[in-house]
C-alpha positions in Angstrom: -7.7 24.4 -70.2 -11.2 23.4 -71.3 -12.7 20.3 -72.8 -16.0 19.5 -74.4 -18.1 16.6 -73.2 -20.5 15.2 -75.8 -24.1 15.6 -74.8 -26.5 12.6 -74.8 -28.9 14.0 -77.4 -31.4 12.0 -79.5 -29.9 9.2 -81.6 -31.7 10.6 -84.7 -31.4 14.4 -85.1 -34.8 16.1 -85.7 -35.4 17.6 -89.1 -34.8 21.4 -89.0 -37.7 23.7 -89.1 -38.2 25.1 -92.6 -38.4 28.6 -91.2 -35.9 28.6 -88.4 -33.5 25.8 -87.3 -33.1 24.9 -83.6 -30.4 27.0 -81.9 -27.0 25.5 -81.3 -26.2 25.6 -77.6 -22.8 25.8 -75.9 -22.7 25.7 -72.1 -19.5 26.9 -70.3 -19.0 25.9 -66.7 -16.3 24.4 -64.5 -15.8 20.6 -64.4 -17.9 20.3 -61.3 -21.7 20.0 -60.7 -22.4 22.9 -58.3 -24.2 25.7 -60.1 -23.9 24.4 -63.6 -25.5 20.9 -63.2 -29.1 21.9 -63.2 -28.6 23.4 -66.7 -27.1 20.1 -67.9 -30.0 18.2 -66.4 -32.5 20.4 -68.4 -30.7 19.6 -71.7 -30.7 15.9 -70.9 -34.3 15.8 -69.7 -35.5 16.9 -73.1 -32.8 15.2 -75.2 -31.5 18.4 -76.6 -27.9 18.4 -77.9 -25.4 20.9 -76.6 -21.7 21.4 -76.2 -20.8 20.9 -72.6 -17.6 22.9 -72.3 -15.9 22.1 -68.9 -13.3 24.5 -67.7 -10.6 22.3 -66.0 -8.3 24.8 -64.3 -7.5 28.5 -63.6 -5.6 28.8 -66.8 -8.6 27.8 -68.9 -10.8 30.1 -66.9 -8.4 33.1 -67.4 -8.6 32.6 -71.1 -12.4 32.6 -71.2 -13.2 35.1 -68.5 -13.0 38.3 -70.6 -15.3 36.7 -73.2 -18.1 36.0 -70.7 -20.9 38.7 -70.4 -20.7 39.0 -66.6 -17.2 37.5 -66.2 -18.8 34.5 -64.5 -19.8 30.9 -65.2 -22.1 29.3 -66.1 -22.6 31.1 -69.4 -24.8 29.8 -72.3 -24.1 30.7 -75.9 -26.6 30.3 -78.7 -27.3 32.0 -82.0 -24.5 34.5 -81.5 -25.9 35.5 -78.1 -24.8 35.0 -74.5 -26.7 34.5 -71.3 -25.2 34.4 -67.8 -26.3 33.3 -64.3 -27.7 29.9 -63.5 -31.3 30.6 -62.8 -31.6 33.0 -65.8 -30.3 30.3 -68.1 -32.5 27.7 -66.5 -35.6 29.7 -66.9 -34.8 30.5 -70.5 -34.2 26.9 -71.4 -37.3 25.8 -69.4 -39.4 28.1 -71.5 -37.7 27.0 -74.7 -38.2 23.3 -73.9 -41.6 23.3 -72.2 -40.4 22.8 -68.7 -41.7 26.1 -67.3 -45.3 25.1 -66.4 -48.7 26.1 -67.9 -49.9 29.7 -67.6 -48.3 32.7 -65.9 -49.3 31.8 -62.4 -48.2 28.2 -62.6 -44.9 29.4 -64.1 -44.5 31.7 -61.1 -45.1 28.8 -58.8 -42.5 26.8 -60.6 -40.0 29.7 -60.3 -40.7 29.9 -56.5 -39.9 26.2 -56.1 -36.8 26.4 -58.2 -35.5 29.5 -56.3 -36.0 27.5 -53.0 -33.9 24.8 -54.4 -31.3 27.3 -55.5 -31.3 28.8 -51.9 -30.7 25.3 -50.5 -27.8 24.8 -53.0 -26.2 28.1 -51.9 -26.5 26.9 -48.2 -24.9 23.6 -49.1 -22.1 25.0 -51.2 -21.3 27.5 -48.4 -20.7 24.5 -46.1 -18.6 22.7 -48.7 -16.3 25.6 -49.3 -15.5 26.4 -45.7 -11.8 25.9 -45.2 -11.4 25.6 -41.4 -12.4 22.2 -40.0 -13.7 23.6 -36.7 -16.1 25.9 -38.5 -17.0 23.3 -41.1 -18.2 20.8 -38.5 -20.6 23.2 -36.9 -21.9 24.5 -40.2 -22.4 20.9 -41.5 -24.4 20.0 -38.3 -26.6 23.1 -38.6 -27.2 22.3 -42.3 -28.1 18.7 -41.8 -30.1 19.1 -38.6 -31.9 22.4 -39.3 -31.6 23.9 -42.8 -32.1 20.8 -44.9 -35.1 19.2 -43.0 -36.9 22.5 -42.7 -36.5 23.1 -46.5 -37.7 19.5 -47.3 -40.7 20.0 -45.1 -41.5 23.2 -46.9 -41.2 21.5 -50.3 -43.5 18.6 -49.1 -46.2 21.2 -48.2 -45.6 23.1 -51.4 -46.1 19.9 -53.5 -49.2 18.9 -51.6 -50.7 22.4 -52.3 -49.8 22.8 -55.9 -49.6 19.3 -57.5 -51.6 16.1 -57.3 -49.2 14.2 -59.6 -46.7 11.7 -58.2 -43.2 13.1 -58.0 -43.9 16.6 -59.5 -43.9 19.7 -57.4 -46.2 21.9 -59.5 -48.9 20.9 -62.0 -49.0 17.5 -63.7 -45.7 17.2 -65.4 -41.9 17.6 -65.1 -40.7 21.2 -64.7 -37.2 22.7 -64.3 -38.1 23.1 -60.6 -38.1 19.4 -60.2 -34.7 19.2 -61.8 -33.4 22.0 -59.6 -34.6 20.1 -56.5 -33.2 16.8 -57.7 -29.9 18.5 -58.5 -29.3 19.9 -55.0 -30.5 16.8 -53.2 -28.2 14.6 -55.4 -25.2 16.9 -54.7 -25.9 16.7 -50.9 -26.2 12.9 -51.0 -23.1 12.3 -53.2 -21.0 14.6 -51.0 -21.4 12.1 -48.2 -23.0 14.6 -45.9 -26.1 12.4 -45.4 -27.2 8.8 -46.2 -29.9 8.0 -48.8 -32.3 7.0 -46.0 -32.4 10.6 -44.8 -34.7 11.5 -47.7 -37.2 8.7 -47.0 -38.8 10.8 -44.2 -40.1 13.2 -46.9 -42.7 12.4 -49.5 -41.7 14.7 -52.4 -38.0 13.9 -52.5 -38.7 10.2 -52.3 -41.3 10.4 -55.2 -39.0 12.7 -57.2 -36.1 10.3 -57.0 -38.3 7.5 -58.3 -39.5 9.7 -61.1 -35.9 10.6 -62.2 -34.8 6.9 -62.0 -37.5 6.0 -64.6 -36.4 8.8 -67.0 -34.2 7.3 -69.7 -32.5 10.4 -70.9 -31.6 11.6 -67.4 -30.4 8.2 -66.2 -28.1 7.8 -69.2 -26.5 11.1 -68.3 -26.4 10.5 -64.5 -24.8 7.0 -65.0 -22.2 8.3 -67.4 -21.4 11.9 -66.5 -17.8 12.8 -65.5 -17.1 12.0 -61.8 -16.2 15.1 -59.9 -15.6 15.9 -56.2 -18.3 18.5 -56.1 
């Protein structure tokens, strides 16, 4: 089965454009964070309303699967169209909502940072979904001691090179890359794999967390979102 979770959009709906009204968005994903959460964060960062359709079980997914363009989730529906794959959806929404960066080169820099975050998310989820305890312990150790700190060091260097603004990785404002990075670091933290103090060794993650904690729309969502294991 599936259920729709109301989004935390603006209290007063904006007046529709006289030429074209804003599209009506519906996001389909499982009732977990994993690969769908960065898309939810983008919507909440800009206060855009959307239907958050959370697939609860295999029965609900079986009913939906044949209607999805790539037979995968997440899938975004809007204006009679469908778009699949996490980063494709994220880039589209970032461009739609002004979270993509300024100019072609800066947008490419933002994409590079977001893809790095997505690679880290893939590495994290690979550890999470290992079944055998013996293999899981070794994979977790390698992730925490090698993959994660190396990636965070790379992101620190990247921010130093491409942004002079506190807590943003590229340019002088929030982009979807910042949300992608926050998403994976938050999932790692809430999984219990590390303690909060782990991130304090790194400048950008520390600054980014402080930025997010002062963002009203994001904090309302983060404090009230459904609690899930992943």
